[in-house]
C-alpha positions as CSV (number, residue, x, y, z in Angstrom):
1,M,-102.7,88.1,-83.6
2,D,-105.1,89.0,-86.3
3,W,-107.8,90.2,-83.4
4,T,-104.9,92.6,-82.3
5,L,-104.5,94.1,-85.8
6,A,-108.5,94.4,-86.2
7,A,-108.9,96.2,-83.0
8,T,-105.8,98.5,-83.5
9,P,-108.0,100.9,-85.9
10,V,-110.6,101.1,-83.3
11,L,-108.6,101.8,-80.5
12,L,-106.7,104.7,-82.6
13,I,-110.4,105.9,-83.4
14,L,-111.2,105.8,-79.8
15,G,-108.1,107.7,-78.9
16,G,-108.5,110.5,-81.4
17,A,-112.2,110.9,-80.2
18,T,-111.2,111.4,-76.7
19,L,-108.4,113.8,-77.8
20,L,-110.9,115.9,-79.7
21,G,-113.5,115.7,-76.7
22,V,-110.9,116.9,-74.1
23,L,-109.6,119.5,-76.4
24,A,-113.1,120.9,-77.2
25,M,-114.0,120.9,-73.3
26,N,-110.7,122.8,-72.7
27,R,-111.6,125.3,-75.4
28,R,-115.1,125.9,-74.1
29,T,-113.7,126.3,-70.6
30,K,-111.1,128.7,-71.7
31,L,-113.8,130.8,-73.6
32,E,-116.0,130.9,-70.7
33,I,-113.2,132.0,-68.1
34,D,-112.0,134.8,-70.5
35,H,-115.6,135.9,-71.0
36,R,-116.0,136.1,-67.2
37,V,-112.8,137.8,-66.4
38,G,-113.7,140.4,-69.2
39,L,-116.8,141.1,-67.4
40,V,-115.1,141.4,-63.8
41,A,-112.4,143.7,-65.5
42,K,-114.8,145.8,-67.5
43,A,-112.9,145.1,-70.6
44,P,-114.3,146.3,-73.9
45,K,-117.4,144.1,-75.1
46,S,-116.3,141.4,-77.6
47,S,-118.8,139.0,-79.0
48,T,-116.3,136.6,-80.2
49,P,-116.3,134.4,-77.0
50,A,-119.9,134.4,-76.6
51,K,-120.4,133.6,-80.5
52,A,-117.8,130.8,-80.1
53,D,-119.4,129.5,-77.0
54,S,-122.8,129.8,-78.6
55,W,-121.7,127.9,-81.7
56,L,-120.1,125.0,-79.8
57,K,-123.4,124.7,-77.6
58,G,-125.5,124.8,-80.6
59,A,-123.4,122.3,-82.6
60,S,-123.3,119.9,-79.4
61,G,-126.9,120.1,-78.9
62,T,-127.7,119.2,-82.6
63,L,-125.4,116.2,-82.6
64,N,-126.9,115.0,-79.2
65,N,-130.5,115.5,-80.3
66,R,-129.6,113.6,-83.6
67,L,-128.0,110.8,-81.9
68,R,-130.8,110.2,-79.6
69,R,-133.3,110.1,-82.4
70,V,-131.1,107.4,-84.0
71,V,-130.4,105.4,-80.8
72,A,-133.7,105.9,-79.3
73,I,-135.7,104.3,-82.4
74,G,-138.4,102.2,-81.3
75,A,-138.4,103.4,-77.5
76,A,-141.8,104.1,-75.8
77,R,-140.3,107.6,-74.5
78,S,-137.5,109.4,-75.0
79,W,-138.3,112.9,-73.4
80,G,-135.9,112.2,-70.3
81,M,-133.0,111.2,-72.0
82,K,-130.0,113.4,-71.8
83,P,-127.6,112.3,-74.5
84,N,-123.8,113.0,-74.4
85,A,-122.3,112.1,-77.9
86,F,-119.0,111.8,-76.5
87,V,-120.0,109.3,-73.7
88,L,-122.0,107.2,-76.1
89,L,-119.5,106.9,-78.7
90,I,-117.2,105.7,-76.0
91,A,-119.5,103.4,-74.8
92,A,-120.3,102.0,-78.2
93,T,-116.6,101.6,-79.2
94,L,-115.6,99.8,-75.8
95,A,-118.6,97.4,-76.1
96,G,-117.8,96.6,-80.0
97,I,-114.0,96.0,-78.7
98,A,-115.1,93.7,-76.0
99,A,-117.6,91.6,-78.0
100,W,-115.0,91.2,-80.6
101,S,-112.2,90.4,-78.4
102,L,-114.4,87.7,-76.7
103,T,-116.2,86.2,-79.6
104,H,-113.3,86.0,-82.2
105,A,-110.0,86.2,-80.3
106,A,-111.0,84.4,-76.9
107,L,-113.5,82.0,-78.2
108,G,-112.6,81.7,-81.8
109,L,-116.1,81.9,-83.0
110,P,-116.8,82.0,-86.8
111,L,-116.0,85.5,-88.4
112,W,-119.7,86.1,-89.3
113,F,-120.9,85.5,-85.8
114,A,-118.2,87.8,-84.3
115,I,-119.0,90.6,-86.7
116,L,-122.8,90.2,-85.8
117,V,-122.1,90.1,-82.0
118,T,-119.7,93.0,-82.4
119,T,-122.5,94.9,-84.3
120,L,-125.2,94.4,-82.1
121,A,-123.2,95.2,-78.8
122,T,-121.9,98.5,-80.3
123,L,-125.4,99.5,-81.3
124,M,-126.9,98.5,-78.3
125,A,-124.7,100.1,-75.7
126,P,-125.6,103.5,-76.2
127,R,-129.3,102.6,-76.2
128,V,-129.2,100.7,-73.0
129,I,-127.6,104.0,-71.4
130,L,-130.3,106.1,-72.7
131,L,-133.0,103.7,-71.8
132,R,-131.8,103.6,-68.2
133,Q,-131.7,107.5,-68.0
134,Q,-135.2,107.6,-69.4
135,K,-136.3,105.0,-66.7
136,K,-134.6,106.8,-63.9
137,V,-136.5,110.1,-65.0
138,D,-139.8,108.2,-65.1
139,G,-139.5,106.9,-61.7
140,Q,-138.4,110.5,-60.2
141,F,-141.6,111.9,-62.2
142,N,-144.0,109.2,-60.7
143,D,-142.4,109.8,-57.1
144,L,-142.9,113.6,-57.4
145,F,-146.2,114.0,-59.3
146,P,-148.7,113.4,-56.6
147,G,-147.2,116.2,-54.4
148,T,-147.1,118.3,-57.6
149,A,-150.9,117.7,-57.9
150,D,-151.7,118.7,-54.4
151,S,-149.8,121.9,-54.9
152,V,-151.7,122.6,-57.9
153,A,-154.9,121.8,-56.2
154,R,-154.0,124.1,-53.4
155,M,-153.2,127.0,-55.8
156,L,-156.7,126.4,-57.3
157,R,-158.3,126.6,-53.8
158,A,-156.4,130.0,-53.4
159,G,-158.1,131.3,-56.5
160,L,-155.5,131.1,-59.1
161,P,-156.2,130.0,-62.5
162,I,-154.8,126.6,-63.9
163,S,-152.5,128.3,-66.3
164,T,-150.9,130.2,-63.3
165,A,-150.5,127.2,-61.3
166,V,-148.9,125.4,-64.1
167,H,-146.3,128.2,-64.7
168,S,-145.8,128.4,-60.9
169,V,-144.9,124.5,-61.0
170,S,-142.7,124.8,-64.1
171,V,-140.6,127.4,-62.1
172,E,-140.5,126.2,-58.6
173,A,-140.9,122.2,-58.8
174,P,-137.9,120.0,-58.7
175,P,-136.7,118.3,-61.9
176,P,-138.1,116.4,-63.9
177,V,-141.5,117.6,-62.9
178,N,-140.5,121.2,-63.7
179,M,-139.2,120.1,-67.0
180,V,-142.7,118.7,-68.1
181,F,-144.8,121.5,-66.8
182,K,-142.3,123.9,-68.7
183,M,-143.3,122.2,-71.8
184,V,-147.0,122.9,-70.9
185,D,-146.5,126.5,-70.0
186,D,-144.4,127.1,-73.2
187,Q,-147.1,126.0,-75.4
188,T,-149.7,128.1,-73.5
189,E,-147.4,131.4,-73.7
190,I,-147.7,130.9,-77.5
191,G,-151.5,130.8,-77.4
192,A,-152.4,127.1,-77.0
193,P,-155.5,126.4,-74.8
194,I,-154.2,124.7,-71.6
195,E,-156.4,121.4,-72.2
196,E,-154.7,121.1,-75.8
197,A,-151.1,121.7,-74.3
198,L,-151.6,119.2,-71.5
199,D,-153.0,116.7,-74.0
200,S,-150.0,117.1,-76.4
201,V,-147.4,116.8,-73.5
202,S,-149.0,114.0,-72.0
203,Q,-149.1,112.1,-75.3
204,Q,-145.1,113.0,-75.7
205,I,-144.1,111.9,-72.2
206,G,-146.2,108.7,-72.4
207,L,-146.8,108.4,-68.4
208,A,-150.3,107.3,-67.2
209,D,-150.2,109.5,-64.3
210,F,-149.9,112.8,-66.1
211,R,-152.5,111.6,-68.7
212,F,-154.8,111.3,-65.9
213,F,-154.1,114.8,-64.8
214,A,-154.5,116.1,-68.5
215,V,-157.9,114.4,-68.8
216,A,-159.2,115.7,-65.5
217,V,-158.2,119.4,-66.7
218,A,-159.9,118.9,-70.0
219,L,-163.2,117.5,-68.4
220,Q,-163.3,120.5,-65.9
221,H,-162.9,123.1,-68.9
222,A,-165.4,121.1,-70.9
223,T,-168.2,120.4,-68.4
224,G,-167.1,122.5,-65.2
225,G,-166.8,121.3,-61.7
226,N,-164.3,121.4,-58.9
227,L,-161.0,120.9,-60.4
228,A,-159.2,121.2,-57.0
229,A,-161.2,118.3,-55.3
230,T,-160.6,116.2,-58.4
231,L,-156.8,116.7,-58.6
232,E,-156.7,115.6,-54.7
233,I,-158.5,112.4,-55.5
234,L,-156.3,112.0,-58.4
235,S,-153.0,112.6,-56.2
236,D,-154.6,109.8,-53.7
237,I,-155.1,107.4,-56.5
238,V,-151.5,107.8,-58.0
239,R,-150.0,107.3,-54.5
240,R,-152.2,104.0,-54.2
241,R,-151.1,102.9,-57.7
242,R,-147.5,103.5,-56.6
243,A,-147.8,101.5,-53.4
244,V,-149.3,98.8,-55.6
245,R,-146.2,98.8,-57.9
246,L,-143.9,98.6,-54.9
247,K,-145.8,95.7,-53.4
248,A,-145.6,93.8,-56.8
249,K,-141.9,94.5,-57.1
250,A,-141.2,93.4,-53.4
251,A,-143.4,90.1,-54.3
252,T,-141.6,89.2,-57.4
253,S,-138.0,90.0,-56.1
254,E,-137.3,86.3,-55.4
255,I,-138.6,85.3,-58.9
256,R,-136.4,88.1,-60.6
257,V,-133.2,87.0,-58.5
258,T,-133.9,83.3,-59.5
259,A,-134.2,84.4,-63.3
260,Y,-131.0,86.1,-62.8
261,V,-129.2,83.2,-61.5
262,V,-130.7,80.6,-63.8
263,G,-129.6,83.0,-66.7
264,A,-126.2,83.5,-65.7
265,L,-125.5,79.7,-64.8
266,P,-124.6,78.7,-68.4
267,F,-122.1,81.6,-68.9
268,L,-120.6,80.9,-65.5
269,I,-120.1,77.0,-66.2
270,V,-118.6,77.8,-69.6
271,G,-116.2,80.2,-68.0
272,A,-115.3,77.7,-65.3
273,L,-114.6,75.0,-67.7
274,L,-112.5,77.2,-69.9
275,L,-110.2,77.9,-67.0
276,V,-110.2,74.5,-65.5
277,Q,-110.1,72.2,-68.7
278,P,-109.9,74.5,-71.9
279,G,-109.8,71.4,-74.1
280,Y,-113.2,70.0,-73.0
281,L,-115.2,72.6,-75.1
282,T,-113.0,72.8,-78.1
283,P,-115.3,71.0,-80.4
284,L,-118.0,73.3,-79.4
285,F,-116.1,76.1,-80.7
286,A,-113.9,74.4,-83.7
287,D,-116.5,71.9,-85.1
288,P,-119.2,73.4,-87.4
289,R,-121.7,71.5,-85.8
290,G,-120.8,72.6,-82.3
291,Q,-120.9,76.1,-83.6
292,V,-124.5,75.6,-84.8
293,I,-125.3,74.3,-81.3
294,L,-123.7,77.1,-79.6
295,S,-125.5,79.7,-81.7
296,I,-128.8,78.0,-81.1
297,A,-128.1,77.8,-77.4
298,V,-127.2,81.6,-77.1
299,G,-130.3,82.4,-79.1
300,L,-132.7,80.4,-76.8
301,L,-131.0,81.9,-73.7
302,L,-131.6,85.5,-75.1
303,L,-135.0,84.7,-76.0
304,C,-135.7,83.3,-72.4
305,G,-134.2,86.4,-70.9
306,V,-136.1,88.7,-72.8
307,T,-139.5,86.8,-72.1
308,M,-138.8,86.8,-68.5
309,R,-137.9,90.3,-68.5
310,Q,-141.2,91.2,-70.2
311,L,-143.2,89.0,-67.8
312,M,-141.5,90.8,-64.9
313,R,-142.2,94.3,-66.4
314,S,-145.8,93.4,-66.8
315,V,-146.3,92.7,-63.1
316,S,-144.2,95.8,-61.9
317,N,-146.3,98.2,-64.2
């Protein structure tokens, strides 16, 4: 079959990438084991394993960062993404193969439409993975931040300066809170004022709760006042905001489930018809007019899904 021949090079590329990834991980593990054995046995110092491991980490980090910048173009936030180039490439390849097999081989859609869907699936699969990672990190930060603000307020009441409190949180707080405060602490260590460092990091991570924290510290430095009391009020406000978001999510749960069911019905019906009576939908795929109708229907379904998703997100936020 033509689709089998078209998918063969992609499968070979996937197999080669998998083999190279396994060999790279095995080499890295071997270098690390040899280095640790050398330390235990007090062997003569050799910088080769350390240099090789350092080079491998640097190359991997550079590739991951570049891939994140490309895939996350247009994303509101990307600070919490932890891209793994090997995993993302596999996901993109599998998504492309699945889209090509479904549109061109199984349904027999036009070549241009199959290429378009395959390209979109290949590009969107890594993006979906990274956006889900970012969403998870955002939720973890919002859950932990009220307690962090209370900790900073207690340290301020004990007489510690705000810079020391930020450093303590960057060391002792659980992730991802420690990651954000480490970014602030790194900027203050090179001489940036605490309010400028907080403002820069708050713009980078793009979370409203941390933005309130940065504004409170900046106002305290500019006008004076009891920063500890302000942070205690802020933590209470953040907890109330979180409670409201959870209530909104619970209130819209039935609507969200209904939207998912309604959106999935056309695909379930088409799949059932293809199994029960395959010839019934043949004109829809073989006739050019049917192909136009099918393309318009898929486009309208996607538009409806995106619209409902935006409405639900606006309520939950």
